[in-house]
N, C-alpha and C positions, 0 to 999 in steps of 0.2 A: 366920346363923351357923351355926345348925346344919347346915344344905344345904352347906355348905364344907366341915364338919368330914367328912360324909357322901361328898361327893364324892372327900376327898384319904384316905379308908381305903379306897373302895374303887378310886383310883387309884391308892392302894398293894400290893394284893392284885393287881390286874393286870399292875402296872408286875414286883414278883415275879413271879406267876405266871410272866409271858413269862421272865422271866431262868432262873429252874431251872428251866423244860422246855428252854432252849436251853445250860444247862448238862447238863441229864439227856442231851441227845443227842449232844451234844459227847462226854462221857467214856462215852457207849456206844458211840461209833463207835470211840472208842480204844481201849474194849475187845476187842470184839467183830472190830477187824482184828487185834489184836495189835502195834497201834503207838503208844508213847505218846509221840509227838511233838507235842504239845498245845503250843504256847506261847500263855501271856498274861503278856505279859509285869508285867501292873501286882500279878500274886500274888506271894509269893516259892517257890510250888514247881515242880519240873519234872519229867517224866519219868511214871512207872508214879504217882509220890505226888501228883503233882497229878491225876493222871485221877481216884482214887479219893478225894482230896478235892472234887473237882466232884460224884462221882458220891453222896458223903455230904453233901454241902452242899445238892446239887439233891431228895434223899428229905426234908431236914430244912426243905427251904423249903417245899416240898408240902407238906407236914405243920401245919408249922407256918400257911401259909396257912389250911386248913381245920378247923382248929382255934379257928383266930380268928376264922371266919366263922359256925363257931357257939358263938361266945360263949365257947368253954374253952381256957385255958393259951390268951390273947390275950397275957401278958407274952414266950414264947415267940416268938410273929410280930415285937414291939419288939425284943427281942435278935435276930435275925435281922436287922430289918433295918437296925439298927448296927452289926452286923456288917459287912456289905454296903457301907455309907457309909463306917466306918472303912477298911477297905481297899480302899476305890476313891480315897480323900482320900491313905493312905498310897502304896499305888501310883501316882497319878498324880504328887500335888505331893510327896513326902517322899523319894523315890528317882529315879535318872538315869533317868528315863523318857525318850525323846524324842518332841516330836508331830511329824510327818509334816506340815506344812503347817498345814490345819484342825484346828481341838481343836472343832468340834463335835458330834463322836459322843463325846467324853473331856465336855465342857459336860452335854452331854443326860444323859447318865449320870447326871451327877454332884445336877444336879439334878432327876433323877427320885427317886434314892436319898435324896436332902432331902426333898423332899415325901412319897415313901412313911413316912422316920421319923414326919415331923409325924402323917401317916393316923395312920400306927399308933400314937402316941403317943394321940391324940383316941379311939381301939377300947377300948385301954388302959383310958380311963380313964372310957370310957363303961359302965355298970350296966348286970350281966348279963340277960337275955330267962327271964322266969321260963315 
């Protein structure tokens, strides 16, 4: 069981690490081009507000991952994982988001976020290293 918890915890770090790097890259591209035309239908923001939310979220995500790996502020990583899952469920399920044929990407994102949340929970409950 400990091996499963370990794998889920590190899957969460990897999933959110890649997600935050993607968000950081998208935000930086929008900032350096001065075109705030990003569109993420699952998020409630648009324009410049979306750019700054993505940038801030990516920074918080990277910080929470580093701190959680070091054993400091693990609840911050759990909170970030929860926010991501809630935003994805809200965006894909409770809005007028239209799926274009295949829902594979959306299901992979939702499953990854759910597994990451479980891994963050197991990591948060783990005693800190001495």
